[in-house]
C-alpha positions in Angstrom: -88.2 28.9 23.5 -86.4 28.3 20.3 -82.7 29.0 20.7 -80.7 30.3 17.8 -77.2 29.1 17.0 -74.3 31.2 16.3 -73.8 31.3 12.5 -71.1 33.9 12.0 -67.8 34.9 13.5 -68.0 37.9 15.9 -65.9 40.7 14.7 -65.0 41.7 18.3 -64.1 39.6 21.3 -66.2 40.1 24.4 -63.7 42.3 26.1 -63.7 46.0 27.2 -62.2 48.5 24.8 -59.0 48.8 26.8 -58.4 45.0 26.6 -57.1 43.7 23.3 -58.8 40.6 22.0 -56.7 37.4 22.1 -56.0 35.7 18.7 -57.9 32.5 17.9 -56.8 29.8 15.5 -60.3 29.4 14.1 -63.9 30.3 14.6 -65.7 28.2 17.2 -69.5 27.9 17.4 -71.0 27.6 20.9 -74.4 25.9 20.9 -77.1 25.7 23.5 -78.6 22.2 23.0 -79.9 21.0 26.4 -83.1 21.6 28.3 -81.8 23.4 31.4 -81.0 26.8 30.0 -79.1 28.2 33.1 -76.8 25.1 33.2 -76.2 25.3 29.5 -75.2 28.9 29.6 -73.0 28.3 32.6 -71.2 25.4 30.9 -70.7 27.4 27.7 -69.2 30.3 29.5 -66.8 28.0 31.2 -65.9 26.5 27.8 -65.3 30.0 26.4 -63.0 30.8 29.4 -61.1 27.5 28.7 -60.8 28.6 25.1 -59.3 31.9 26.2 -62.1 34.0 24.7 -61.7 36.6 27.4 -58.5 38.2 28.6 -57.8 38.2 32.4 -59.4 41.2 33.9 -61.5 41.9 30.9 -65.2 42.9 31.0 -67.8 40.4 30.0 -70.3 42.1 27.7 -73.7 40.8 28.5 -75.4 42.2 25.4 -72.9 40.6 23.1 -73.3 37.3 24.8 -77.1 37.4 24.5 -76.6 37.9 20.7 -74.0 35.2 20.4 -75.8 32.6 22.4 -79.3 33.5 21.4 -80.6 33.8 25.0 -81.9 36.5 27.3 -79.9 38.3 29.9 -81.3 36.3 32.8 -79.4 33.0 32.3 -76.2 34.9 31.5 -76.5 36.8 34.8 -77.3 33.5 36.6 -74.2 32.0 35.1 -72.1 35.0 36.2 -73.4 34.6 39.8 -72.3 31.0 39.9 -68.9 31.8 38.4 -68.5 34.6 40.9 -69.2 32.1 43.8 -66.5 29.9 42.3 -64.0 32.7 42.2 -63.7 32.8 38.4 -65.7 36.0 37.7 -65.9 39.2 39.8 -69.0 41.5 39.7 -68.8 45.2 40.6 -72.1 47.2 41.0 -72.7 49.6 38.1 -69.6 48.2 36.2 -70.7 44.6 35.5 -68.8 41.3 35.4 -65.2 40.7 34.6 -62.9 37.7 34.4 -60.7 37.5 37.5 -57.1 38.4 37.0 -54.8 36.4 39.3 -52.3 38.1 41.5 -49.1 36.2 42.1 -50.2 35.3 45.6 -53.5 33.9 44.3 -51.6 31.8 41.8 -49.2 30.5 44.4 -52.0 29.5 46.7 -53.8 27.7 43.9 -50.8 25.6 42.9 -49.9 24.8 46.5 -53.3 23.1 46.8 -53.1 21.6 43.3 -49.6 20.1 44.1 -51.2 17.8 46.7 -54.6 17.2 45.1 -53.4 16.6 41.6 -50.8 14.2 42.8 -53.6 12.2 44.5 -55.7 12.2 41.3 -52.7 11.0 39.3 -52.0 8.2 41.7 -55.6 7.0 41.7 -55.9 7.6 38.0 -52.9 5.4 37.2 -54.5 2.6 39.2 -58.0 3.0 37.7 -57.6 4.4 34.2 -59.5 2.5 31.5 -58.0 1.8 28.1 -60.4 4.4 26.7 -59.1 7.1 28.9 -55.5 6.2 28.2 -56.2 6.2 24.5 -57.7 9.7 24.8 -54.6 10.9 26.7 -52.4 9.5 24.0 -54.5 11.3 21.3 -54.2 14.6 23.1 -50.4 14.4 23.5 -50.1 13.4 19.9 -51.9 16.6 19.0 -50.1 18.6 21.6 -46.6 18.0 20.2 -47.0 20.1 17.0 -48.9 22.7 19.0 -45.9 23.1 21.4 -43.5 23.5 18.4 -45.8 26.0 16.8 -46.2 28.1 19.9 -50.0 28.3 19.5 -51.0 29.7 22.9 -54.8 29.2 22.5 -54.6 25.6 21.2 -52.0 24.6 23.8 -54.1 26.1 26.7 -57.1 24.0 25.5 -55.1 20.9 25.0 -53.4 21.2 28.4 -56.8 21.8 30.0 -58.3 18.7 28.4 -55.3 16.5 29.4 -55.7 17.3 33.0 -59.4 16.9 33.0 -58.9 13.3 31.8 -56.6 12.6 34.8 -59.4 13.9 37.0 -61.9 11.6 35.3 -59.6 8.6 35.6 -59.2 9.0 39.3 -62.7 7.6 39.9 -63.4 10.0 42.8 -66.2 12.4 42.0 -65.5 14.7 44.9 -61.8 15.0 44.1 -62.7 15.5 40.4 -65.2 18.3 41.2 -62.7 20.1 43.5 -59.9 19.9 40.9 -62.0 21.0 38.0 -62.9 24.1 40.1 -59.3 24.8 40.9 -58.3 24.4 37.2 -60.9 26.9 36.0 -59.7 29.4 38.6 -56.1 28.9 37.3 -56.9 29.4 33.6 -56.0 33.1 33.4 -52.5 32.1 34.4 -52.1 30.4 31.0 -51.4 33.8 29.4 -48.0 33.9 31.2 -46.9 30.3 30.5 -46.1 30.1 26.8 -42.3 30.1 27.2 -42.6 26.8 29.2 -44.9 24.7 26.9 -42.2 22.3 25.8 -41.2 21.7 29.4 -44.8 20.9 30.4 -45.2 18.6 27.4 -42.3 16.5 28.9 -44.1 16.2 32.2 -47.3 15.2 30.4 -45.3 12.4 28.6 -44.1 11.1 32.0 -47.6 11.1 33.4 -48.9 9.2 30.4 -46.2 6.6 30.6 -47.1 6.0 34.3 -50.7 5.6 33.3 -49.8 3.1 30.5 -48.0 1.0 33.1 -50.6 1.6 35.8 -47.8 2.8 38.1 -49.4 5.0 40.8 -46.1 5.9 42.4 -44.6 7.1 39.1 -47.7 9.0 38.2 -47.8 10.8 41.6 -44.1 11.6 41.4 -44.4 13.1 37.8 -47.4 15.2 38.8 -45.7 16.5 41.9 -42.7 17.5 39.8 -45.0 19.2 37.3 -46.7 21.3 39.9 -43.5 22.1 41.8 -42.1 23.4 38.6 -45.2 25.5 38.1 -44.7 27.1 41.6 -41.1 27.9 40.6 -42.3 29.6 37.4 -44.9 31.6 39.3 -42.3 32.9 41.7 -39.9 33.8 38.9 -42.2 35.2 36.2 -42.5 39.0 36.0 -46.1 39.7 36.9 -46.8 43.3 36.0 -49.9 45.3 36.7 -50.4 44.1 40.3 -47.6 46.0 42.0 -46.0 42.8 43.2 -42.2 42.3 43.2 -40.9 39.0 41.9 -40.8 36.3 44.6 -37.5 34.6 45.1 
């Protein structure tokens, strides 16, 4: 079938009425361009989640997505099912699909796992990173600095996401990369709570990049562990709201 491309900016985000849409710096066009339709739609929905198109806990409007992507309902529901298996989307009968909203306990468990596995990826990545990957990391951090200063939540979330994905690519271990990418997408809703700490995270990213430039696996592992341990501290101390959980000390 001939797939149509999105040609205009949607006036409403794909969220339920009770959920306010998140601001975006500029319109982004999502295009279906490959032959496997189900895979394409799945990948695009993950990209939309990374771009913070949907607020945590918000409903995912199937009809609006069919219009935006120019596809039928079937590949969208297939993508929802796969995202549900990965713990990113929840489906309730007669209510539809919604983006998972992390509880504090879920966030702590995610980062306890990431603390170990990302440290391994950073260690391997520092040993194996190509000049091309290091150059891409440098480019992202050069773009990240003004984003941090400007407090652009959406742009920073995407930049942070891309920086960590490069570390996973650099590690040269496909299984580790696949596991970490899955954990990272699960943690994306947490980005809505992290804007006061962007400058701090940027400093950790600089340390990691410096270790990659020197191909120093010990320094890369240490910097990544410090990054994730700080994340655990922030999760324990940040007021959560909405889930009935007290702050964890």
